[in-house]
C-alpha positions in Angstrom: 66.7 123.8 80.8 70.3 123.2 82.0 70.9 125.4 85.1 72.7 128.6 84.2 75.9 127.8 86.3 76.4 124.6 84.3 76.2 126.7 80.9 78.6 129.2 82.5 81.1 126.4 83.4 80.7 124.8 79.9 81.7 128.0 78.3 84.5 128.8 80.8 86.0 125.4 79.7 85.8 126.1 76.0 82.7 124.3 75.2 79.9 125.2 72.9 76.2 126.1 73.8 73.3 125.2 71.6 71.1 128.1 70.3 68.3 127.2 72.7 71.0 127.5 75.6 72.3 130.8 74.2 68.6 132.3 74.1 67.7 130.8 77.5 70.8 132.9 78.9 69.7 136.0 77.2 66.0 135.8 77.7 66.4 134.5 81.2 68.6 137.6 82.0 66.1 140.0 80.7 63.3 138.4 82.5 65.2 138.1 86.0 65.6 134.3 85.8 69.4 134.8 85.4 70.7 137.1 88.0 73.2 139.7 87.0 76.2 137.9 88.8 75.7 134.9 86.6 75.1 137.0 83.6 78.4 138.7 84.3 80.2 135.4 84.8 79.0 134.2 81.5 80.2 137.3 79.8 83.6 137.0 81.4 83.7 133.4 80.1 82.8 134.6 76.6 85.4 137.3 76.9 88.1 134.7 77.4 86.7 131.7 75.5 85.0 133.7 72.5 81.8 132.2 70.8 81.6 129.9 67.9 79.9 131.2 64.6 76.8 129.2 65.4 76.7 130.7 69.2 77.2 134.3 67.7 74.3 133.9 65.2 72.2 132.6 68.2 73.3 135.5 70.4 72.4 137.9 67.6 69.0 136.2 67.1 68.4 136.4 71.0 69.1 140.1 71.0 67.0 140.8 67.8 64.1 138.9 69.0 64.0 140.5 72.6 62.2 143.6 71.2 60.5 145.5 68.5 61.4 145.8 64.8 61.1 148.7 62.4 58.9 147.6 59.5 60.0 149.2 56.1 58.3 146.7 53.9 55.9 149.5 52.8 58.8 151.4 51.3 59.6 150.7 47.6 63.2 150.1 46.5 66.3 148.9 48.4 66.6 150.2 52.0 70.4 150.9 53.1 71.7 151.6 56.6 75.3 152.4 57.5 77.2 151.9 60.7 80.3 153.3 62.2 82.2 151.5 65.0 83.0 155.0 66.3 85.6 157.5 66.2 86.7 161.2 66.8 85.3 163.7 64.5 83.1 161.2 62.7 80.4 163.2 61.0 80.3 160.8 58.1 76.5 159.8 58.7 75.6 163.6 58.3 77.2 163.6 54.9 76.5 160.1 53.7 72.9 159.6 54.6 71.4 162.6 52.6 74.0 161.8 49.9 72.6 158.3 49.4 69.2 159.4 49.5 70.1 161.9 46.7 71.3 159.0 44.9 67.9 157.4 45.0 68.4 154.9 47.9 66.0 154.7 50.8 67.7 155.5 54.1 66.0 154.9 57.4 69.0 155.2 59.8 68.8 154.8 63.5 71.8 156.3 65.2 73.0 156.5 68.8 74.2 159.2 71.2 78.1 159.4 72.2 79.7 158.1 75.1 83.1 158.8 76.3 85.6 160.2 73.7 83.7 159.1 70.8 80.7 161.5 69.5 77.2 160.3 68.5 75.2 161.3 65.4 72.2 161.9 67.3 74.0 164.5 69.5 75.3 166.2 66.5 72.0 166.3 64.6 70.1 167.6 67.8 72.7 170.7 68.0 70.5 172.1 65.1 67.9 174.2 66.7 64.5 172.4 66.6 65.6 169.1 65.3 63.6 166.0 66.8 65.2 162.7 66.8 62.7 160.7 68.9 60.3 159.6 66.1 57.7 157.0 66.0 58.1 154.0 63.4 55.1 155.6 61.7 56.9 159.0 61.5 60.2 157.4 60.1 58.5 155.4 57.5 56.2 158.4 56.3 59.3 160.6 56.2 61.4 158.1 54.2 58.4 157.9 51.9 58.3 161.7 51.4 62.0 162.4 50.9 63.9 159.2 51.0 65.6 159.8 54.3 65.4 159.8 58.0 68.0 159.9 60.9 66.5 159.1 64.2 67.2 157.7 67.7 66.3 154.0 68.2 63.3 153.2 70.3 64.4 151.7 73.7 62.0 148.8 72.8 64.6 147.9 70.1 66.9 145.0 71.3 66.4 145.6 74.9 68.3 142.5 75.7 71.4 144.0 74.0 71.0 147.2 76.0 70.8 145.4 79.2 73.7 143.2 78.6 75.9 146.1 77.4 75.2 147.7 80.7 76.7 144.7 82.5 79.6 144.6 79.9 80.5 148.2 80.6 81.1 147.6 84.3 82.5 144.2 84.1 85.5 144.9 81.7 84.0 142.6 78.9 83.1 145.2 76.3 86.1 144.4 74.2 85.0 141.1 73.0 84.7 140.6 69.2 81.5 138.3 69.2 79.7 140.5 71.6 80.5 143.6 69.7 79.4 142.0 66.4 76.2 140.5 67.8 75.3 143.9 69.4 76.0 146.0 66.1 74.2 143.5 63.8 71.2 142.8 66.1 70.4 146.5 65.9 70.9 146.9 62.3 68.5 143.9 61.8 65.9 145.5 64.0 66.1 148.7 61.7 64.6 146.8 59.0 66.8 147.7 55.9 68.2 145.4 53.3 71.9 146.5 52.9 74.3 147.2 55.6 77.5 149.2 55.0 80.0 149.1 58.0 82.7 151.7 58.5 85.1 149.7 60.8 87.8 152.1 62.4 91.2 151.2 63.8 93.7 153.4 65.6 94.3 155.2 68.9 90.8 156.9 68.7 88.8 153.8 67.5 87.6 150.8 69.5 89.8 148.5 67.5 93.3 149.6 68.0 94.9 147.4 65.2 94.0 146.9 61.6 94.0 143.4 62.0 91.4 143.5 64.8 89.4 145.7 62.7 89.4 143.3 59.7 88.3 140.5 62.1 85.4 142.6 63.1 84.4 143.5 59.8 84.4 139.9 58.5 82.2 138.9 61.6 79.8 141.8 60.7 79.3 140.8 57.1 79.0 137.2 58.1 76.5 137.7 60.6 74.4 139.9 58.3 74.6 137.1 55.6 73.4 134.6 58.0 70.2 136.7 58.3 69.7 137.1 54.5 71.3 140.6 54.4 73.8 142.1 51.9 76.6 143.7 53.6 80.2 145.0 53.2 82.8 147.0 55.0 85.6 149.5 54.8 88.5 149.8 57.1 89.1 153.4 57.9 92.1 154.9 60.1 91.4 156.8 63.3 94.9 157.8 64.7 93.8 161.4 64.2 90.4 162.9 64.0 88.4 162.8 60.8 88.4 166.3 59.3 89.2 169.4 61.4 86.1 169.9 63.7 85.5 167.7 66.8 82.4 168.4 68.8 78.4 168.5 68.0 77.6 172.0 66.3 81.2 172.4 65.0 80.8 169.0 63.1 77.4 169.9 61.8 79.0 172.9 60.3 82.0 171.0 58.6 79.4 168.4 57.4 77.4 171.1 55.6 80.7 172.2 54.1 81.3 168.7 52.8 77.6 168.6 51.5 78.6 171.8 49.5 81.4 169.9 47.7 83.9 171.5 50.0 85.1 170.5 53.4 88.0 168.3 54.4 89.3 165.9 51.8 89.6 162.9 54.2 85.8 163.3 55.0 84.8 163.5 51.4 86.8 160.6 50.4 85.5 158.3 53.2 81.8 159.3 52.3 82.5 158.5 48.6 84.1 155.1 49.4 81.3 154.1 51.8 78.7 155.4 49.4 80.1 153.5 46.3 80.2 150.3 48.3 76.4 151.0 49.2 75.5 151.5 45.5 77.5 148.5 44.4 75.6 146.4 47.1 72.3 147.8 46.3 72.4 148.2 42.6 75.6 146.5 41.5 77.3 149.7 40.1 80.9 149.7 39.6 83.1 151.6 42.2 84.3 154.4 40.0 80.9 154.9 38.3 79.4 155.2 41.7 82.1 157.5 43.0 81.7 160.0 39.9 77.9 160.1 40.4 78.2 160.8 44.2 80.8 163.2 43.8 78.5 164.9 41.5 75.6 165.1 43.8 77.9 166.5 46.3 79.3 169.3 43.9 75.9 170.2 42.4 74.4 170.8 46.0 71.7 167.9 45.7 72.9 166.1 48.7 72.9 169.5 50.8 69.3 170.0 49.6 68.2 166.4 50.8 70.0 167.4 54.1 68.0 170.6 54.5 64.7 168.8 53.8 65.6 166.2 56.4 66.3 168.8 58.9 62.9 170.6 58.3 61.0 167.4 58.2 62.2 166.6 61.8 61.5 170.1 63.0 64.7 171.8 62.6 65.9 175.0 61.1 67.0 174.4 57.8 68.5 177.8 57.3 71.6 176.3 59.0 72.8 175.1 55.7 73.1 178.8 54.4 73.9 180.4 57.8 76.0 178.3 60.2 75.7 181.4 62.7 72.3 179.7 63.6 74.1 176.9 65.3 75.1 177.1 69.1 78.0 179.2 69.7 80.4 178.9 72.6 81.1 181.9 74.8 84.8 181.2 75.2 87.3 180.3 72.5 91.2 179.8 73.1 93.9 179.1 70.8 96.5 176.3 71.5 99.8 177.8 70.1 102.4 175.4 68.7 105.3 174.9 71.0 107.8 174.4 68.1 108.3 175.1 64.5 108.2 171.9 62.4 105.8 169.4 61.0 103.1 167.7 62.9 104.1 164.1 63.3 101.4 163.1 65.8 97.9 164.3 66.3 96.5 161.6 68.5 92.7 161.1 68.2 92.1 159.8 71.6 93.8 162.9 73.2 91.7 165.3 70.9 88.5 163.3 71.8 89.3 163.5 75.5 90.0 167.3 75.2 86.7 167.7 73.5 84.9 165.6 76.3 86.6 167.8 79.0 85.1 170.8 77.2 81.5 169.5 77.6 81.2 167.9 74.0 80.7 164.5 75.3 79.5 162.5 78.2 81.3 160.3 80.7 78.0 158.3 81.5 74.7 157.6 79.8 72.2 160.3 80.4 74.6 163.2 81.0 73.8 166.4 79.0 76.3 167.4 76.3 77.2 171.1 75.6 76.4 171.3 71.6 78.7 174.3 71.1 81.7 172.7 72.8 84.6 171.2 71.1 88.0 171.5 69.3 88.5 172.9 65.8 92.1 171.9 64.4 94.2 174.0 62.2 96.7 171.5 61.3 96.8 167.6 60.5 99.6 165.1 60.5 102.1 166.0 58.0 101.3 169.8 57.8 103.8 172.4 58.8 103.2 174.7 61.6 105.3 177.9 63.0 106.1 178.3 66.8 103.2 180.2 68.4 100.9 179.5 65.4 97.7 178.0 66.6 97.3 174.2 66.3 93.8 174.3 67.1 91.0 176.3 68.9 89.1 175.1 72.1 85.5 176.0 72.6 83.7 176.0 75.8 80.8 177.7 77.8 82.8 177.6 80.9 86.5 179.1 80.8 87.5 176.7 83.7 87.2 173.7 81.5 89.9 175.0 78.9 93.2 174.4 80.9 92.6 170.6 81.6 91.5 170.3 77.9 94.6 172.1 76.8 96.7 169.6 78.7 94.7 166.6 77.3 95.2 167.9 73.8 98.9 168.6 74.0 99.7 165.2 75.5 98.9 163.6 72.1 100.9 166.2 70.0 104.4 165.7 68.5 106.0 168.5 66.4 109.1 167.2 64.5 111.9 169.3 63.3 
């Protein structure tokens, strides 16, 4: 095989690697044959030069084949998965996953933990007392057979080459590369064993992709890669300049998700779930958009999606009473209001600033492996376009340590503009 340095030089100079050469770089790194300094140089070359479609497919396959896959072949019907590129207050999966199961689809969703200012679905679900997310493949398949839905953390044996490569990207300023992002996402979705992928690609200040154009390019790449592996996929672009809903933080977001599952909750959260859900039903069953939206709205309003959520929580060892009694969720010892400095209309409520405030309160983690405070977070009282009087609360901050509140307040207010 060509020496790694030659492959790095070819990519640096804008050349194309064969699928076998891409696989060699990935597998060689995982096995210790390609040292981390050479893999770092390769990633930087990719960052600046990009990857051709053929190279991106090869990278996705190399990630996928580096580890185990979840076998869902024994489950009847169409299996669906959903992925969000990450945002602030994004509790969509907690609503959408049981909603799609109530609509008759099979959902075996593998979700991640939060890092930085973006929350993780697993952290949110684990704020419910007793919930287990570290499930074996047999437990996942058995639960989906029984109730149609499971929401679990991925095994570390799934796509280990992607995990190893991402750790390098994180410390070498090469995270923001579209082909590397797309290969990472799709390889993990493929390893999850489902038939249909629905991607929620976010853009804006609190998202990974800052512009709509970048997000659309990523969405097209995700759909292309899924198709190359014989999977149906679609994507929706959703804005993330302000948080989704009003709650940011693990237990706070579970409570808001339960409200949405009751047919109530924030309108922006409900609308996004209906759009993503209707896309899933169109891809899985060929249903029309409006017909699917009406059916999904009915399942929310009648409480059938909420009941599916309760059964999922109980199957995974959690206390299902949280759907009736949110006081069973963790509660912060300290709460402080942030008064509005002016009377006027909220013109800006920056998602990144709100996410950083929640992080400072303990709701997120700065590095992998850190513990999160399930009760910490931010609850907004206003969104962009709404009026507020001077000294009225713009939001409430929740923390277990009062010393965390002042820096979080400062971070929050740095992202707020009140117009006259």
